[in-house]
N, C-alpha and C positions, 0 to 999 in steps of 0.2 A: 702436318697441322701447324700453323704459325700462331703462337700465343704472344700477344703484346700486353705489356703492363703500362697503363696510363695513370701517372701520379700527379694530382693537381695541387700545386702550391704547398709543398711540404717544407715551409720555410720557418726560420726561427721566430719571426714575429707572430706566426700563427701557432706554432707547435711548442714553444718554450713558455712555461707559465709566467716568465718575466717579459715575454714579448709584448710588442706594442698593441697587438690585437689578438691576444691568446684565445684560441678556441678550446674551451674546456674539454678535456679528454684527448686532445690531439697528441699530447706528450706520450700517451700510451698507444695511440693508434700507430705512430711511426715505429715504435719498438716492435709491435706485432708484425708490421709490414716488413721491417728489416729482417726479422726472423724467417718470414715466408720466403723472401728473396734468397736468403742463405740456403733454406731447405730445398728450394726448387730452382736453383741457379741454372741447372742444365736444361730446364724445361721452359724457360722464359726466353723467347727469341729476340725480343726488342723491348726497350724501356723508354718511355717518353715522360719527361718531367717538365711541367709548366711552372713558370716563375712569375708571380705577381711583381711588377717592376714599376714603382712609382717615383715621382718627384715630390718634394715638399709642397710646391705649388701644384695643386690638383683640384679639379672640380668637386671632388668628394672629400677634400680635407678642409678643416675649419678656416685656414688662412685665406682661402679663395673668396670667402663671403663675409660681409659685415651688415649689421643692422643700422638703424638711423642714428645710434649713439656710437657707432664705430666698434661694437663688440662682435667678435667672431662667434659662430654657433658652437654649441657644445657637441662633442662626439655623440653620434646616434640621433641627432636631430634630423627629422625628415623635412626636406624643403620641397614644397609643392609648386606646381605651375602658378597657382593663385598667389602664393607667397612672393614669388619673383615679380609677377606682373603688377602686384599691388605695392611693391617696394618694401615688404617686410624684410626681405633679404636682397641685397644687391652685391655686385662684384666689387672686391677690394680695388681692382683696377677698373675705373669707370668705363674705359673704352671697350671692355669685354661684356658690358651689360646686355647689349642687343644679342650677342651670340649666346649668352646664358639663357635669355628668354626663349630663343629658338630651341635650345637644348632641352629645357624642361618641358616645352610643348611637345617635342619629339618623344620624350620619355612617356608622356601621357598617351600619345598616339600609339606607341608600340606596346604599351602595357606590360613591359618586362618587370622592372622594379622602379619605384619612386626614387628620387635622389636622396640617398642616405649619407650623412656626413660621418666619416670614420676617423678614428685617431690616425695621424700620419703613420704609415706602415709600409714595410717592404720597400724602403727607399733605396734606390740604386746606390751601390757603394757602401752600404751599411751592413753591420752584422745581421740585422734583421732580415735582410734580403737573401742571405745564404741558406742553403739546405741544412736542416737540423743535423747535427753531427752523427747521430746513430744511424740515420738513413744514408747520409753522405758516405759513411764508411762502407755500408752494405753495397751501395752503387759502385764504389771504386773496386770493391772485391769482385762484384759481378763482371765488371769490365775486364778485369785481369783474368778471371776464370774463363770467360767466353771469348776473350780477345775481341770485344765488341765495344761500341761507343754509345753511351747514353745520349738520347736526343733531348736537349734542353730547349724549351720553347718559351720565349719571353712575351709578356703582354702587359699593357697598362701604362706605357710611358707617355702616351699622348695626354696632356694635362686637361683637355677640354671634354673628355668623354670617359665614362666608366667602362671597365673591361673585365667583367666577371668571367665570361666565357673565354676559353682558350682559342676559340674559333673566330670570334669577331667581337668588336666593341658593342656596347648597348646602342650607341648611335654612331654610325660610320661617319668619319671625317673624310670627305672626298679628296682632300689634299694630302691625306696620310694613308698609304697603302697598308700600313701595319694594323689599321683599324678594320680593314675589310676582311672577308672570310679567308682563313688560312688554308688555301688549297693544298699546300705542300703537306701539312699535317693530315688533312683529310685523305689525300691520296695514299699516304703511308698506312693510315689506319684502315682504309678500305681493303688493303692487301692482307690484313690479318684475318684469321679464321675465328679467333677468340680475343676479346679485349677485356682485360681485368681492370677494374676501376677502383682507385683509392684516392685519398687526399682531403684537403680542407678548403673551404668548409662545405659539407654536404648540402647545406641550405642555400649556398650561393654559387661559388665557382664550380664545384662539382656538378651541381644540378644544371647550371646553364651550359656548361661544356657538353655534357652528355645529351641534353635536350637538343642542342644545336647540331651535334654530330648525327644523332638518329634522324633528325629532321632532314639533314642533307643526304643521308644514305637512303632514307625511306624506312617506314615503320617495320617493314618485313625483316630488316636487318637488326632489330633490337635484340633478337635472340642470341646474337653473338657477343653481347655485352654481359659481363658478370660483375656485380658490385660486391666488393669485399667489405661487408657492412661493419666489421669490427676495426676497420682502418679509416673510418670517416666519422666526423662529428659535426654537429650543427653549431652555428653561432647562437649563444644563449638568447632566448627570446624570439628566435626565428625557427624553432623546431618544426612548426607547421609547414614551412617551405620544404624542409627535407623530407618530411613524411609524405607530402603531396607528390614530390618528385618520385620517390620510391614507388608509391602506389600507381602513379601514372605510367612509369616505365615498366613495372612488372606486368601491367595490363597489356603492354605492347610486346612483351616477351622477354624483357631483361631478366637474367637470373640473379639471385641473391644468395650469397654464402658467406663464410668467414675465412680469414687467412689460415686458420688452423684446419678447417674442414676441407678446403680446396685441395684436391688430389691427395688427400690423407691416406 
């Protein structure tokens, strides 16, 4: 039986209380996960770690947008299709406006998430982009113990689209293959008999990644996914998204347990 551990975005900016986009509770989630990896090192066959990987200039960062007075939106501002088409918000670079209009229209059509402006976070090359130390240490020890390699998967470096899911961007950019479905990750996960799920945030990147993966596999495969619920937290104010995800996936057959109870 092959057991894979899929860890979504366990990075300093999410897991450190001083991080740019701290997910409350994540600092404890990663400690529990690190302890489980140590406890079950010999029973975890493969580990995949996704890394949110952004640039300062990003469609979901304040600097990308301005209002009629030249002000950037505050973090957590929701920018709707109507806001962009009416000119409430426009792109800081005027030549990108047409593309931005098409983008928010596509978000409306696919009904995944509206455009939310986030504090600049997980920027490539910064401390915030790195895996939080307690978990990084556990991953290094697992690699040494198993003589195995952690599979790091980056996402989010295209500045024109959001990329919550590790499998694909919210709106695919036809000119950028990294925004299309990650068939390599899918193929590796397909080979697993059981997939343990952990990471941040449950309400966003965890939910989207697992929804997309199960959708690609087929609902009958949901039973091989196990959510370690004490190693995931929601972005404050978006708890309903995490709750809805867990409810929907449990109905499809996803298992839910804790890092302490799993194989206890």
